[in-house]
Legacy VTK file of the C-alpha trace (Angstrom):
# vtk DataFile Version 3.0
C-alpha trace
ASCII
DATASET POLYDATA
POINTS 67 float
103.855 106.032 108.420
104.139 107.177 104.830
104.559 110.938 104.677
104.585 112.090 101.097
105.726 115.620 100.396
103.325 117.359 98.046
104.063 120.731 96.527
101.497 123.349 97.511
100.910 124.227 93.848
99.915 120.595 93.168
97.053 120.731 95.687
93.579 121.731 94.662
92.025 121.340 98.106
93.220 120.376 101.577
92.116 120.527 105.198
94.722 120.506 107.968
94.284 119.749 111.649
95.032 123.408 112.259
92.166 124.415 109.959
89.806 121.975 111.678
90.860 123.184 115.141
90.275 126.778 114.085
86.790 125.875 112.821
86.035 124.013 116.054
87.209 126.939 118.156
85.009 129.319 116.168
81.927 127.096 116.098
81.960 125.253 119.432
84.300 127.416 121.470
87.077 124.858 121.993
89.566 122.684 120.169
88.975 119.014 119.458
90.554 116.124 121.343
92.669 113.548 119.510
89.698 111.152 119.581
87.412 113.827 118.141
89.972 114.592 115.421
89.987 110.887 114.511
86.190 110.921 114.164
86.459 114.176 112.203
88.929 112.595 109.771
86.587 109.669 109.169
83.642 112.025 108.697
85.543 114.204 106.245
86.722 111.196 104.247
83.224 109.754 104.134
81.478 113.025 103.393
83.897 114.251 100.772
84.121 110.922 98.973
80.397 110.115 99.086
79.550 111.969 95.921
82.847 113.224 94.583
81.995 111.892 91.106
79.014 114.250 90.923
81.226 117.164 91.962
83.881 116.281 89.368
81.273 115.775 86.637
79.604 119.100 87.416
82.898 120.996 87.370
84.044 119.392 84.138
80.636 119.848 82.471
80.686 123.555 83.349
84.182 123.891 81.890
83.100 122.202 78.662
80.091 124.506 78.386
82.332 127.576 78.645
84.369 126.432 75.671
LINES 1 68
67 0 1 2 3 4 5 6 7 8 9 10 11 12 13 14 15 16 17 18 19 20 21 22 23 24 25 26 27 28 29 30 31 32 33 34 35 36 37 38 39 40 41 42 43 44 45 46 47 48 49 50 51 52 53 54 55 56 57 58 59 60 61 62 63 64 65 66
């Protein structure tokens, strides 16, 4: 397993298992099983990567318009 250490200041966005478990506890009243966390990871990867280019383009376009 490759565990790369990333400085917190280098991150722009991240979701930890702890964050996901907290969300699950709040929304469904329990924590997720390991199997459910695996499905959650796949869903997050798929959902966040589906249209990331549109998100990046929108952010960068808005920045250009400010200047």
